C-alpha positions as CSV (number, residue, x, y, z in Angstrom):
1,M,-147.8,175.7,327.0
2,S,-146.0,175.8,330.4
3,L,-144.7,173.4,332.9
4,E,-146.7,174.3,336.0
5,R,-145.1,173.7,339.4
6,S,-147.4,171.5,341.4
7,D,-147.0,168.5,343.7
8,S,-148.6,166.3,341.1
9,H,-146.6,167.4,338.1
10,P,-143.8,165.0,337.2
11,A,-141.5,167.9,336.4
12,T,-142.1,169.9,339.5
13,R,-139.3,171.1,341.7
14,D,-141.2,173.0,344.4
15,A,-141.8,169.7,346.1
16,R,-138.2,168.6,345.6
17,S,-136.8,167.3,348.8
18,A,-134.3,169.5,350.6
19,S,-132.1,166.4,350.8
20,E,-131.2,166.9,347.2
21,W,-129.2,169.9,348.2
22,R,-126.4,169.6,350.8
23,S,-124.8,172.6,352.4
24,R,-121.1,172.7,352.6
25,G,-121.1,174.7,355.7
26,D,-122.6,178.0,356.9
27,E,-125.1,179.9,354.8
28,G,-123.5,181.8,351.9
29,R,-121.0,179.0,351.1
30,P,-121.3,176.9,347.9
31,Q,-124.1,174.4,347.6
32,Q,-123.6,170.9,346.4
33,F,-126.2,169.3,344.3
34,A,-126.7,165.7,345.4
35,T,-127.8,164.3,342.1
36,A,-125.1,165.8,339.9
37,P,-121.3,166.5,340.4
38,H,-121.8,170.3,340.8
39,V,-120.7,172.6,343.5
40,W,-122.6,175.8,343.0
41,P,-121.5,179.1,344.7
42,A,-124.3,180.9,346.6
43,T,-123.4,184.1,344.9
44,M,-124.4,182.8,341.4
45,R,-127.8,183.0,339.9
46,G,-129.7,179.7,340.0
47,Q,-130.2,178.7,343.6
48,P,-132.7,176.4,345.4
49,G,-135.9,178.4,345.7
50,A,-134.7,181.0,343.1
51,P,-133.9,179.1,339.9
52,V,-133.2,180.7,336.5
53,R,-136.5,180.9,334.7
54,V,-136.5,179.8,331.1
55,T,-139.0,180.4,328.3
56,L,-138.6,177.8,325.6
57,V,-139.8,178.3,322.0
58,D,-139.3,175.4,319.5
59,A,-141.6,174.0,316.9
60,D,-140.2,170.5,317.3
61,P,-142.2,168.9,320.2
62,H,-139.6,166.1,320.7
63,A,-136.7,168.6,320.9
64,R,-138.7,170.9,323.2
65,G,-139.6,168.0,325.5
66,V,-136.0,166.8,325.8
67,I,-134.7,170.3,326.6
68,A,-137.6,171.0,329.0
69,R,-137.0,167.7,330.9
70,E,-133.3,168.4,331.3
71,L,-133.9,171.9,332.6
72,M,-136.6,170.7,335.0
73,D,-134.4,167.9,336.3
74,D,-131.9,170.5,337.7
75,A,-132.9,172.5,340.7
76,R,-131.0,175.6,339.4
77,T,-133.3,176.0,336.3
78,L,-137.0,176.2,335.8
79,V,-139.1,176.1,332.6
80,A,-141.4,179.0,333.0
81,G,-143.2,178.5,329.7
82,Q,-143.1,176.6,326.4
83,A,-144.4,177.4,322.9
84,G,-144.3,175.7,319.6
85,S,-145.2,178.6,317.3
86,L,-144.2,182.2,316.6
87,R,-147.6,183.4,317.8
88,D,-147.5,181.5,321.1
89,G,-143.9,182.6,321.5
90,R,-144.9,186.3,321.2
91,R,-147.6,185.7,323.8
92,L,-145.1,184.2,326.2
93,L,-142.7,187.2,325.8
94,R,-145.5,189.6,326.6
95,E,-146.7,187.6,329.6
96,G,-143.3,186.9,331.2
97,P,-141.6,187.0,333.6
98,F,-138.5,185.0,332.7
99,D,-134.7,185.3,332.8
100,V,-133.6,183.4,329.7
101,L,-135.3,182.8,326.3
102,M,-134.3,179.7,324.4
103,V,-135.6,180.0,320.8
104,D,-135.1,178.0,317.6
105,V,-134.2,180.6,315.1
106,S,-135.4,178.4,312.2
107,L,-138.9,178.7,313.7
108,G,-141.3,179.7,310.9
109,E,-138.6,179.9,308.3
110,G,-136.3,182.1,310.3
111,A,-139.0,184.0,312.2
112,G,-137.3,182.9,315.4
113,F,-134.9,185.8,315.0
114,E,-137.9,188.1,315.5
115,L,-138.3,186.7,319.0
116,V,-134.6,187.3,319.8
117,S,-135.0,190.9,318.9
118,Q,-138.4,191.3,320.6
119,A,-137.2,189.7,323.9
120,R,-134.3,192.1,324.1
121,K,-136.5,195.1,323.4
122,L,-139.1,194.1,326.0
123,D,-136.5,193.6,328.7
124,P,-132.8,194.3,328.1
125,Q,-132.0,192.2,331.2
126,V,-133.3,189.0,329.6
127,E,-130.6,186.8,328.1
128,V,-131.3,184.9,324.8
129,I,-129.9,181.6,323.6
130,A,-130.5,180.8,319.9
131,L,-131.1,177.2,319.0
132,S,-130.6,175.9,315.5
133,R,-130.8,172.7,313.5
134,A,-127.9,174.0,311.4
135,L,-124.3,174.8,312.3
136,S,-124.4,178.2,310.6
137,E,-121.9,181.0,311.2
138,E,-124.2,183.4,309.4
139,D,-127.2,182.5,311.7
140,A,-125.0,182.8,314.8
141,A,-123.7,186.2,313.7
142,R,-127.2,187.4,313.1
143,A,-128.4,186.1,316.5
144,F,-125.5,187.8,318.2
145,D,-126.2,191.1,316.4
146,L,-129.8,191.0,317.7
147,G,-128.5,190.6,321.2
148,A,-128.3,186.8,321.8
149,A,-125.7,185.7,324.3
150,G,-125.6,182.1,323.1
151,Y,-125.9,179.9,320.0
152,L,-126.5,176.1,320.4
153,W,-126.5,173.5,317.6
154,K,-129.2,171.0,318.6
155,Q,-127.3,168.1,317.0
156,C,-124.3,168.6,319.2
157,W,-123.5,165.6,321.4
158,F,-121.0,167.5,323.6
159,M,-123.5,169.7,325.3
160,S,-126.1,170.0,328.1
161,Y,-128.8,172.6,328.1
162,V,-128.5,173.5,331.8
163,E,-124.9,174.8,331.6
164,P,-125.5,177.3,328.8
165,V,-128.5,178.7,330.6
166,L,-126.5,179.2,333.8
167,Q,-123.6,180.7,331.8
168,V,-125.7,183.4,330.1
169,A,-127.7,184.1,333.3
170,N,-124.5,184.8,335.1
171,G,-123.1,187.2,332.5
172,G,-121.3,184.7,330.3
173,A,-121.8,183.4,326.7
174,A,-122.6,180.0,325.4
175,I,-121.5,178.8,321.9
176,T,-121.6,175.2,320.6
177,P,-117.9,174.0,320.7
178,A,-117.9,173.1,316.9
179,L,-118.9,176.6,316.1
180,S,-116.4,178.1,318.5
181,R,-113.6,176.2,316.7
182,R,-114.8,177.5,313.3
183,L,-114.9,181.1,314.6
184,L,-111.4,180.7,316.2
185,L,-109.9,179.4,313.0
186,K,-111.6,182.1,311.0
187,A,-110.2,184.8,313.4
188,R,-106.7,183.3,313.0
189,R,-106.9,183.7,309.2
190,Q,-108.0,187.3,309.4
191,P,-105.2,190.0,309.2
192,D,-104.7,192.1,312.3
193,V,-106.6,195.4,312.3
194,P,-106.0,198.4,314.5
195,A,-108.2,198.7,317.5
196,P,-110.9,201.4,317.2
197,P,-110.3,204.6,319.0
198,V,-111.3,204.6,322.6
199,A,-111.2,208.3,323.5
200,S,-114.7,209.1,322.4
201,V,-116.2,206.1,324.3
202,C,-114.1,206.6,327.4
203,G,-115.1,210.2,327.4
204,T,-118.8,209.4,327.5
205,L,-118.8,206.8,330.2
206,S,-119.2,208.1,333.7
207,A,-117.1,206.9,336.6
208,R,-120.1,204.9,337.9
209,E,-120.7,203.3,334.5
210,H,-117.0,202.3,334.4
211,E,-117.4,200.7,337.8
212,V,-120.6,198.8,336.8
213,L,-118.9,197.7,333.5
214,R,-116.0,196.2,335.5
215,M,-118.4,194.4,337.8
216,I,-120.3,193.0,334.8
217,A,-117.1,191.7,333.4
218,S,-116.4,190.0,336.7
219,G,-119.6,188.1,336.3
220,L,-121.7,189.9,338.9
221,T,-125.5,190.0,338.6
222,S,-127.5,193.3,338.9
223,S,-128.5,192.5,342.5
224,Q,-124.8,191.7,343.4
225,I,-123.7,195.0,341.8
226,A,-126.4,196.8,343.7
227,E,-125.2,195.3,347.0
228,H,-121.5,196.1,346.3
229,L,-122.3,199.7,345.4
230,A,-125.0,200.2,348.0
231,I,-127.5,201.4,345.4
232,G,-130.8,200.0,344.1
233,C,-131.2,197.4,341.4
234,T,-133.3,199.8,339.4
235,T,-130.3,202.3,339.4
236,V,-127.9,199.5,338.4
237,N,-130.2,198.5,335.5
238,S,-130.3,202.1,334.4
239,H,-126.5,202.3,334.3
240,I,-126.5,199.0,332.3
241,K,-128.9,200.4,329.8
242,N,-126.8,203.5,329.4
243,L,-123.7,201.3,328.8
244,Y,-125.6,199.4,326.1
245,L,-126.5,202.7,324.3
246,K,-123.0,204.2,324.6
247,L,-121.2,201.0,323.5
248,H,-123.8,200.2,320.8
249,V,-124.4,196.7,322.2
250,R,-127.4,194.7,323.2
251,S,-126.2,192.3,325.9
252,R,-123.8,191.9,328.8
253,A,-121.6,189.5,326.8
254,Q,-121.4,192.1,323.9
255,A,-120.6,194.9,326.4
256,V,-117.7,192.9,327.9
257,S,-116.4,191.9,324.5
258,C,-116.7,195.5,323.2
259,A,-115.0,196.9,326.4
260,N,-112.1,194.4,326.1
261,S,-111.5,195.3,322.4
262,R,-111.5,199.0,323.2
263,G,-109.3,198.7,326.2
264,L,-111.9,199.8,328.7
265,L,-111.2,197.0,331.2
């Protein structure tokens, strides 16, 4: 099931009036969204006419509807497709295209994890946010190991769904605050361990890959990196895939975390 963009659809944004966005000046400056207190830089992903495309997979029709409505009410995000089962979720992954997958990992007694892994294998540039009815450190760790860049507890009151999508689409991570606190307290209790050796990793990264890695850490998208380096997006994505292989990670967030821990940044 997908939310089609048409003039008659209540969730459409193609027909959204231009008055809902106000320019703060010349083209290239931040945009201000008239219906929400956001100033959104023109360099970030999620712009009028080029929203972040989200595929949403959740067996709970009520939860799916709430999330979809919130995403469609913001001009920076677009629901490209919806599914309520593992089978339909697999189909949406194959059909694409989309930028962010939001999937309930408890789908089909944990089969949602399969979609996390499949999405990352089909397109390493796709970011994944795991949704869950449980606040589980184990589920979060499993989702991150499979390449997810976010983990959201659906019962959390201190959360919107738009912001996590924009965070991961722009190279960040999104974790439910309650879980973040648990992980922080757990890290404080753990004894210090020496950092892993960096010589072997540093020796395998090319100068260009180091450059791309630093730009990823700065939050730049592939297209922005390509513009800065005067190379094609395909070449940038090739460098990013090589980084993933050499750092043994599956997402930008993991790459930055790994690079920080190994002193590569």
